[in-house]
Every structure is written in structure tokens, then in C-alpha cells.
C-alpha positions in Angstrom: 110.0 107.1 96.4 110.5 107.3 92.6 108.3 109.7 92.1 109.7 111.7 94.6 113.0 111.3 93.3 112.0 112.1 89.7 110.6 115.7 90.5 113.5 116.5 92.8 116.5 115.8 90.0 114.2 118.3 88.0 113.5 121.2 90.7 117.3 120.7 91.1 118.8 120.7 87.8 117.1 123.9 87.3 118.0 125.8 90.1 121.5 125.2 89.1 121.0 126.1 85.8 119.9 129.7 86.8 122.2 129.6 89.4 124.9 129.4 86.9 123.2 131.6 84.1 123.0 134.2 87.5 127.1 133.8 88.1 127.7 133.7 84.1 125.4 137.4 83.4 126.9 139.0 87.1 130.6 138.2 85.3 130.0 139.7 81.9 128.5 142.9 83.9 131.5 143.5 85.5 133.3 143.4 82.6 135.5 147.2 83.4 136.5 146.5 86.1 139.1 143.9 87.1 137.1 141.3 88.9 140.3 139.4 90.3 141.9 142.7 92.1 139.0 142.9 94.4 137.1 139.2 94.9 139.2 138.3 97.9 138.5 141.4 99.8 134.7 141.0 99.1 133.1 138.7 101.9 130.6 135.9 100.2 128.1 135.5 103.4 126.2 132.3 101.8 126.9 129.9 99.4 124.8 127.2 97.2 126.6 123.6 95.9 124.8 121.1 93.5 126.8 118.0 92.3 126.8 114.5 92.1 127.7 111.5 94.4 129.8 108.2 93.7 129.8 106.2 96.9 130.8 103.0 98.1 127.0 101.3 99.1 126.1 99.6 102.1 126.7 95.9 102.0 124.1 93.4 102.1 124.6 90.0 103.8 122.2 87.3 103.6 120.8 84.9 105.3 118.2 81.5 105.6 118.1 81.7 102.1 115.1 78.7 100.5 111.6 78.8 101.4 109.9 76.9 98.4 106.5 75.9 99.1 104.3 73.8 96.6 101.0 74.9 95.5 100.4 71.2 95.9 97.5 70.7 98.7 97.2 67.2 100.2 95.8 67.8 103.6 96.3 64.8 105.8 95.5 61.3 105.1 92.1 61.1 106.6 88.8 62.3 105.2 87.2 62.6 102.4 89.2 65.2 100.1 91.0 65.9 96.9 94.4 65.4 96.9 97.2 67.5 94.5 100.4 66.3 94.6 103.3 67.3 92.2 103.4 64.0 90.0 99.6 63.6 89.9 96.2 64.2 91.6 93.5 61.9 93.0 90.0 63.3 93.3 86.9 62.5 95.3 84.9 59.5 93.6 81.9 60.9 91.6 80.3 57.2 91.1 77.1 56.7 91.9 75.3 52.9 92.6 71.8 52.2 90.5 69.9 54.3 93.1 71.7 57.5 92.2 74.0 57.4 95.8 77.6 57.4 96.6 79.6 54.7 96.0 81.6 54.4 99.5 83.3 51.5 99.0 86.5 53.3 99.7 88.0 53.6 95.9 87.5 56.4 93.1 87.6 56.0 89.2 89.1 59.8 89.2 93.3 59.5 89.6 96.2 59.9 87.7 100.1 59.6 88.3 103.1 60.5 86.0 105.8 58.2 86.0 106.6 54.9 86.2 109.3 55.2 89.3 105.4 55.8 90.8 105.2 52.4 91.0 106.3 51.1 94.4 107.4 47.3 94.6 104.3 46.1 96.3 102.6 47.6 92.9 100.9 50.6 94.5 101.3 53.9 93.2 103.5 56.5 95.3 102.8 60.0 95.0 105.2 63.0 96.5 105.0 66.8 97.3 108.5 68.7 97.4 109.1 71.8 100.0 112.6 73.7 100.5 113.7 74.8 103.7 116.7 77.0 104.7 120.3 74.7 105.6 121.8 77.6 107.4 124.4 80.0 107.0 124.7 83.3 106.0 126.3 84.9 102.4 127.5 88.0 101.6 126.9 90.3 98.9 129.6 92.7 97.4 129.7 96.4 98.2 128.5 97.8 95.0 128.7 101.6 93.6 126.1 104.0 94.4 125.3 107.0 92.9 123.0 110.2 93.0 123.1 114.1 93.6 123.3 116.6 96.3 122.4 120.3 97.2 124.0 122.5 100.1 123.8 125.6 101.1 125.8 127.6 103.7 126.0 130.9 105.6 128.9 132.2 106.9 128.7 133.1 110.6 132.3 134.5 111.7 136.0 135.1 109.5 139.0 134.2 111.2 141.3 136.3 109.4 141.5 134.2 106.3 139.4 131.3 108.0 135.8 131.2 107.6 133.1 129.9 109.6 129.7 128.9 107.6 126.7 126.7 108.8 126.0 124.4 106.7 122.5 122.5 105.6 122.9 119.4 102.8 120.3 117.4 101.3 121.3 114.4 99.5 119.8 111.7 97.5 122.3 108.4 96.9 121.1 104.8 95.4 121.1 101.2 96.9 122.1 98.2 95.7 123.2 94.6 97.3 122.6 91.6 95.2 123.7 87.8 94.6 123.1 85.1 92.1 124.1 81.6 93.4 123.6 78.2 93.8 123.5 77.1 97.7 122.5 73.9 99.6 119.3 73.6 100.9 117.1 71.0 103.1 114.7 69.4 100.8 111.2 68.0 102.9 109.6 65.4 101.1 106.5 64.0 101.8 105.2 60.6 99.9 101.8 59.1 100.1 100.9 55.0 99.0 97.7 54.4 97.7 96.7 50.9 97.3 95.5 49.1 94.1 94.5 46.5 96.1 96.1 43.9 93.9 94.8 45.0 90.6 96.9 45.2 87.5 99.3 48.4 87.6 98.4 50.6 84.3 101.3 52.3 82.3 102.4 55.8 83.4 101.1 58.1 82.3 98.0 56.9 83.5 94.7 59.1 83.8 91.2 58.2 85.0 88.4 57.4 84.5 88.0 55.8 81.2 84.8 54.0 79.8 84.2 51.5 77.0 81.2 50.2 75.7 79.7 46.6 75.9 76.8 44.6 75.1 73.1 44.3 76.7 71.9 41.0 77.6 68.4 39.8 79.1 68.0 37.7 81.7 68.5 34.4 79.8 71.7 35.9 78.4 70.9 36.9 75.3 71.6 40.2 73.0 69.1 43.0 73.5 68.5 44.6 70.0 67.4 47.7 69.1 64.7 48.2 66.3 66.8 48.3 63.6 68.5 44.7 64.3 71.9 45.9 65.5 72.9 44.6 69.1 72.2 47.2 72.2 75.2 48.4 73.7 76.0 50.2 77.1 78.6 52.7 78.4 81.0 51.0 81.1 83.1 52.5 83.5 86.9 50.7 82.8 88.8 52.6 85.1 91.2 51.2 87.1 90.0 52.1 91.0 92.4 53.5 93.4 91.6 53.4 96.9 91.0 57.3 97.5 92.8 57.7 101.2 96.3 57.0 101.3 97.7 53.9 103.0 101.0 55.7 104.4 102.4 58.9 104.4 106.3 59.4 105.6 108.3 62.1 105.9 111.8 62.8 104.6 114.6 65.1 104.5 117.7 65.8 102.3 119.9 68.1 100.7 119.5 69.9 97.5 120.4 72.6 95.8 118.9 76.3 95.9 119.1 78.1 92.2 118.2 81.6 93.2 119.0 85.5 92.7 118.6 87.4 95.9 118.2 91.5 96.1 118.2 94.9 97.9 117.5 97.8 95.7 116.3 101.4 96.8 117.3 104.1 97.7 118.2 106.9 100.7 117.8 110.6 101.2 120.1 112.4 103.6 119.6 115.7 105.3 122.9 116.8 106.7 123.8 120.2 108.9 127.3 121.0 110.2 129.5 123.4 110.7 132.0 124.5 107.8 135.5 125.5 108.1 137.2 127.1 104.3 140.6 128.6 103.8 142.2 129.8 100.7 144.8 127.7 99.3 145.5 130.5 96.5 143.2 133.0 95.3 141.0 130.7 93.5 141.9 127.7 94.9 140.0 126.9 98.6 139.6 124.6 100.9 136.3 123.2 102.9 136.5 121.2 105.7 133.2 119.8 107.6 131.8 117.9 109.8 127.9 116.8 111.2 124.7 115.0 112.1 122.9 113.5 109.5 119.5 111.5 109.1 119.2 108.8 106.8 115.6 108.4 105.3 115.7 104.7 103.4 113.6 102.8 101.5 114.6 99.3 100.1 112.7 96.4 97.7 114.0 92.4 99.0 113.3 90.3 96.0 114.0 86.7 96.1 113.9 84.1 93.1 114.5 80.6 93.9 113.7 77.4 92.4 114.9 73.6 92.8 116.0 70.8 90.1 114.1 68.1 90.4 113.2 64.8 88.5 109.7 62.7 88.0 107.9 66.1 88.5 105.9 68.1 85.8 106.5 71.3 87.2 109.6 72.8 88.7 109.2 74.5 92.5 109.9 78.3 91.7 109.1 81.2 93.7 109.2 84.8 93.3 108.3 87.0 96.1 109.4 90.6 96.9 109.1 92.8 100.5 109.7 96.6 101.1 110.4 98.4 104.0 111.3 102.3 104.4 112.9 103.7 108.4 114.6 106.4 109.0 118.3 106.4 111.0 120.9 108.7 112.6 123.9 108.8 110.8 127.2 111.8 111.1 129.3 113.0 107.9 132.1 114.1 107.2 133.4 116.3 104.2 136.6 117.7 102.9 136.1 119.5 98.6 138.5 121.6 97.6 136.3 124.5 95.6 137.9 126.1 92.4 136.7 129.9 92.1 135.8 131.0 88.0 134.8 134.2 88.8 134.0 136.1 92.0 131.0 134.3 92.9 130.6 131.1 90.5 133.0 128.2 90.7 133.5 124.0 90.5 134.1 121.6 93.6 135.8 118.3 94.0 135.7 116.2 97.4 135.7 113.3 99.5 132.7 112.3 101.5 132.2 109.4 104.5 129.0 109.0 106.0 128.8 106.3 108.9 125.1 104.9 109.7 123.7 101.9 111.6 122.7 98.6 110.4 119.7 97.5 109.5 117.8 94.5 108.9 115.1 93.1 106.2 113.0 90.1 106.3 111.4 88.0 103.1 109.3 85.2 104.1 111.8 83.6 106.8 114.7 84.7 104.6 116.6 87.6 106.3 119.0 90.3 104.6 121.5 93.0 106.9 122.3 95.7 105.2 125.1 97.4 106.6 125.2 101.4 106.5 128.1 101.6 108.9 131.1 103.1 106.3 129.9 105.0 103.0 132.5 106.9 101.0 133.0 107.5 97.8 134.4 111.3 96.0 131.4 114.1 95.1 132.1 116.8 92.4 130.1 120.0 91.1 129.2 123.8 90.5 129.5 126.0 93.4 127.4 129.8 94.1 129.0 132.3 96.2 125.6 135.2 96.7 
């Protein structure tokens, strides 16, 4: 919608500029006559208005906040696979026996853990994965002000003395913004997998395996094997602390946490309006116009969510940034009241109030909800008018 918005602005500014120039030139061409002696009596069948709008925007109610899934991959507790946690990794065992076959002893020498707090009371290692789900509740964003522009054309269809009845058609653009930055309660889901060291000493955290060392090579009689230069022959040996390749237990617990986030509905809506307009004079230069009718609002919005929680004993915090868009059209009706001051027979400016009532709609983002309440938008408008 943004490229269309930019191009329409340029076109409408050009139209308004040309209309203003035409009005000025017409006024200058009639210098020999007293315009104000006759302009109230001259019927003007068509009109054009272009101006700016300042309105109270829709209210947005956010709900079901907090859907953070860990990027870790832990699978189930059986089978051979790499399991990644937020405080460590347990990889597949790459060890081979002297014949080049996999060592299938239920252990692995390729793993790591990060914090001493992961050591259990039985001297095993616990690994953790975290996720967040909503704790429920809804949150209202403040009503924010929107701005935009409008273009309106009218055609007089009947006159009742000084009262003038016109048919009006209009097109307007208005921005829409509802946002909330807050800390809200959420449900923290913790998955804990425990792996056994099978009685081996617990390596000091942080620990990463595999590790290798060297040892002397001895012959069958227990004598050191020497290199051609007479130095003792050595070989590389695996010095890793072996860990069970599968969890011995898994528990899932829930608790409360504080979710930090920013949630935003941002977009715009274009409105087409059609209806009758009544205009009556107050003085020779000042006129009041009232209009009401049907409208159709074409809406495009983007739902943005940025969420995070504070975790202890993890290398990286749990954060997410997600967004989704939605486009729709909803019916509406409007009512306007303007005061128009004529500068010349054809040109003037106006200031007025506007009200529009539309329906509500919902937008979702991976379980999060947002209700956009467009049932009552109101404000004021001002701009340039042309009679021709």
C-alpha cells in the first residue's frame, strides 16, 4: 500500500495546486467588477475539496501474548540422534573400535555442558530447554492519533432557496497505529533431560568433549617401543569423560515468568464515501455544510511482535521477532460538518469535524491475537475548496 500512497499524494498535491492557480487567475481576470456584488447569486454546480485529516485512530486490544519456542532440537528420549539444549549439546558418538566399527556401548565422547548448576545430586548432568506460552489476559493499547488526507467532489442537484443539496463522493487516506511496550506475565515451560556419567568424576564446567592426550606405546613384554631415533613412541588417546548417549529421564515443568515485549499494529486505510450534502449560507462568505452517508474502508495492517524473557544459566536468551500482514474491506458510514469561508467566487478554505463508524476485525500472529476496534473514529479536517 505504501507505493500507492506515495503516488496518490503527489497526484493530489498537483491537482490541488492547479485548482488553486486556476482560482487565482480567475479572480485576477475579474478586477473590473465587484465580485462580492454577484457571487452569492451565481449558482455553482460543482465543487472540489482537498485537505488534511487528523483523527483519533482505532483502539487495539492485544491478547494471548507470549509464544517463544526454543530453536533447540531435543527430539524424544530414545534413538540415536544429536540433541541440542540451551545449556549444552549431546552429539552422536563418533568412536570406532580397532576394526573400524562403531562402538555401541550406549556412551558418547562428543558433548558439552555450560554451568555447574547442571550437575545433579547424583553427579549426573541435566540439560534444559525452555519455551513460553501465554498466561492469558488481554491488554489494551492506547488510542493513537492518525493523520492523512482527503479528496472530495460534489455536484449540486437541487436548491431550496438558499439551501443547496448536493451529491458528494470522497476518497480519504488515514494512517493507523496501535502499539504497546510492556512486561507481562507468561508461562515458562521447562524441559529437563538428565544424562548419566555412570559413576565417572564430574568434569568441571564449562566442559567440552572430545579431548585427547598422548601415552607411551609398550610391547607385549611391557617395554617401551622406540622410534628409529631412539625416542619413546607415543600415540593419541581419547581422554574424554564419556556420557550416556540417551537421557535417563525427562521432566516437563511449568512456572511463571516475566515476558518483555513490543507489540504493534501499523498500517493505513483508504475510505470511499458517498452521500448527500446540505450547504446553507451564514453570511455572504461563510457557509455551513453537513453530510452523511455510506462508506467502504480498505484496510492493510502489519502485526509485529518482539518478545524476550530473562533466563539464568543459559548462553543465549530466548527472543523472537515475528510479523504478519492482513488486508480486508469493511463497510462503514460517516458524518461530516464543515464551515467553509469563500475567499473569492470560486475559491475558499474549510475547517470541520468528521466522524466514521466501521466494524471491528481481528488479526492473529502465531497464536497471538489483536482486535482492532474501528467502531468510532473522529477528528477534524481542513483544507482548500474550489467551486466551478
